[in-house]
Structures are given as structure tokens and as C-alpha cells.
C-alpha positions as CSV (number, residue, x, y, z in Angstrom):
1,M,71.7,129.0,-50.9
2,N,70.2,131.8,-53.0
3,L,73.7,132.7,-54.2
4,L,74.3,129.2,-55.4
5,L,71.0,129.1,-57.3
6,N,71.8,132.4,-59.0
7,F,75.2,131.1,-60.0
8,I,73.7,127.9,-61.4
9,L,70.8,129.6,-63.3
10,Y,72.7,132.5,-64.8
11,N,76.1,130.9,-65.5
12,K,76.4,130.6,-69.3
13,N,79.6,128.5,-69.1
14,M,77.9,125.5,-67.4
15,S,76.2,122.8,-69.4
16,K,72.8,121.5,-68.4
17,K,74.5,118.3,-67.2
18,D,76.9,120.3,-64.9
19,K,74.0,122.3,-63.5
20,F,72.0,119.1,-62.8
21,L,75.1,117.6,-61.0
22,V,75.6,120.7,-58.9
23,V,71.9,120.7,-57.8
24,L,71.9,116.9,-57.2
25,L,75.1,116.9,-55.2
26,T,73.8,119.9,-53.1
27,I,70.6,118.0,-52.3
28,V,72.6,114.8,-51.4
29,T,75.0,116.8,-49.2
30,L,72.2,118.5,-47.3
31,G,70.5,115.1,-46.9
32,F,73.6,113.6,-45.4
33,C,73.9,116.6,-43.0
34,W,70.3,116.3,-42.0
35,L,70.7,112.5,-41.4
36,Y,73.8,113.0,-39.3
37,W,72.1,115.6,-37.0
38,H,69.0,113.5,-36.8
39,L,70.9,110.4,-35.6
40,K,72.9,112.5,-33.2
41,N,69.8,114.2,-31.7
42,K,68.1,110.8,-31.5
43,K,71.0,109.4,-29.5
44,E,71.1,112.4,-27.1
45,Q,67.3,112.1,-26.6
46,K,67.7,108.4,-25.7
47,I,70.4,109.3,-23.2
48,K,68.3,112.0,-21.6
49,K,65.3,109.7,-21.5
50,E,67.0,106.7,-20.0
51,G,69.2,108.9,-17.8
52,V,70.7,106.9,-15.0
53,N,68.7,103.7,-15.8
54,I,71.2,102.5,-18.4
55,K,73.7,99.8,-17.4
56,L,77.4,100.5,-17.3
57,P,79.6,98.2,-19.5
58,S,81.6,95.6,-17.7
59,N,84.9,97.4,-18.6
60,I,84.0,100.4,-16.5
61,K,85.0,99.8,-12.9
62,V,84.1,102.5,-10.3
63,V,86.5,101.3,-7.6
64,E,89.4,101.3,-10.0
65,L,88.5,104.8,-11.2
66,V,88.2,106.2,-7.7
67,D,91.6,104.6,-6.8
68,N,93.2,106.2,-9.8
69,L,91.8,109.6,-8.7
70,G,93.6,109.3,-5.4
71,G,91.0,107.3,-3.3
72,K,87.9,108.2,-1.5
73,E,89.7,110.7,0.8
74,N,91.0,112.7,-2.2
75,I,87.6,113.2,-3.9
76,E,85.3,116.0,-2.6
77,E,82.5,116.1,-5.2
78,V,81.6,114.4,-8.5
79,N,79.3,116.1,-11.1
80,A,78.4,115.0,-14.6
81,S,77.1,116.5,-17.8
82,I,76.1,114.6,-20.9
83,S,79.6,113.3,-21.7
84,N,81.9,114.7,-19.0
85,I,82.6,114.0,-15.4
86,K,84.0,116.8,-13.2
87,V,85.7,115.7,-10.0
88,L,86.7,118.2,-7.3
89,I,89.9,116.9,-5.7
90,K,91.9,117.8,-2.6
91,D,95.4,116.9,-3.8
92,K,96.2,116.5,-7.5
93,T,99.6,114.8,-6.7
94,L,97.7,111.7,-5.6
95,I,96.1,111.2,-9.0
96,K,97.6,108.4,-11.1
97,M,97.7,110.1,-14.5
98,D,99.4,107.2,-16.3
99,K,96.7,104.8,-15.3
100,L,93.9,107.3,-16.1
101,Q,95.4,107.8,-19.6
102,D,95.6,104.0,-20.1
103,T,91.9,103.6,-19.1
104,K,90.0,102.7,-22.3
105,F,86.7,104.4,-21.5
106,I,88.3,107.8,-20.8
107,T,88.8,109.7,-24.0
108,G,90.1,113.0,-22.6
109,I,91.5,114.4,-19.4
110,M,91.6,118.1,-18.3
111,I,93.2,118.9,-15.0
112,S,93.4,122.1,-13.0
113,T,94.4,123.0,-9.5
114,N,91.5,121.4,-7.7
115,K,89.4,119.9,-10.5
116,I,89.8,117.1,-13.1
117,S,87.4,116.7,-16.0
118,L,87.1,113.3,-17.6
119,V,85.5,112.8,-21.1
120,I,83.7,109.6,-20.7
121,G,80.9,109.6,-23.3
122,D,77.3,108.4,-23.0
123,Y,77.8,106.7,-19.6
124,A,79.0,109.9,-17.8
125,R,75.9,110.5,-15.8
126,K,75.5,106.9,-14.7
127,L,79.2,106.6,-13.8
128,A,79.0,109.8,-11.7
129,L,75.9,108.5,-9.9
130,E,77.7,105.2,-9.1
131,M,80.8,107.1,-8.0
132,N,78.8,109.2,-5.6
133,E,77.1,106.1,-4.2
134,Y,80.5,104.4,-3.8
135,L,81.9,107.5,-2.1
136,E,79.0,107.7,0.4
137,K,79.6,104.1,1.6
């Protein structure tokens, strides 16, 4: 920032109008950056505050997701972070990858030998809780 100010103040080739535009656009850009991070932080705080009290949308079906992961018998453990669900599995050949990829609420899939990570979004913790409840039945 200091380098930019020195460039603007001591550059003889720039007119006052150009200097004004550079300063104005810098302020606007920083304002948009602040606004973006403020809204993102507000959304994350809301998710942390509500936690598992939020309601899942109607298009997210726990039974269908468990079936696509190979059924109750294939799932050992389900954990969640803010936007991901990590599922420990017994046999990855039982996973229906084509159906998981076609699922609208799953935006990313990472699979390893005994674990699959699903990028869900804001509902990851609630979905993991409901999956664990379904698996315990």
C-alpha cells in the first residue's frame, strides 16, 4: 500500500485526474474485498450458531445417500466439518459413483481406499448427524 502511495504521489507523468482515479478505485476495490469477507464470515457464524438446528432441504434424502454409499453395512463412521462429510467405508466397490455424481447437493467427491469425502456445503453437519441417526436405527 505504501508503495502504491509513493508511486501516485511522486509520479510526474500522471495527471491529477489519473491520481484521483487510482486512489478512488483502490478504495472501492478494498471496500468490495471487505464486504465479501464480511458476508462470508457472517454466513459461517450463522452456521456455527445454528449448528444442527437447521432444517435440511427437501431434495436431500439421507436414505438415498446411504444406499448410494453401499448401504448401512458398508458405512463404518460419518464425520463432518463445515462443508464436508467424511465417510469411512468397508468396501469401495459397493459405492454407486454414477448416482453420487448425479446428486445435486453434492458438489465434489474425493475417494480413497477406505474413506470418501463429499463436499455438501452449509448442510454438512446436519446431514452427518441425520446419517448417524439413520445408521444407529
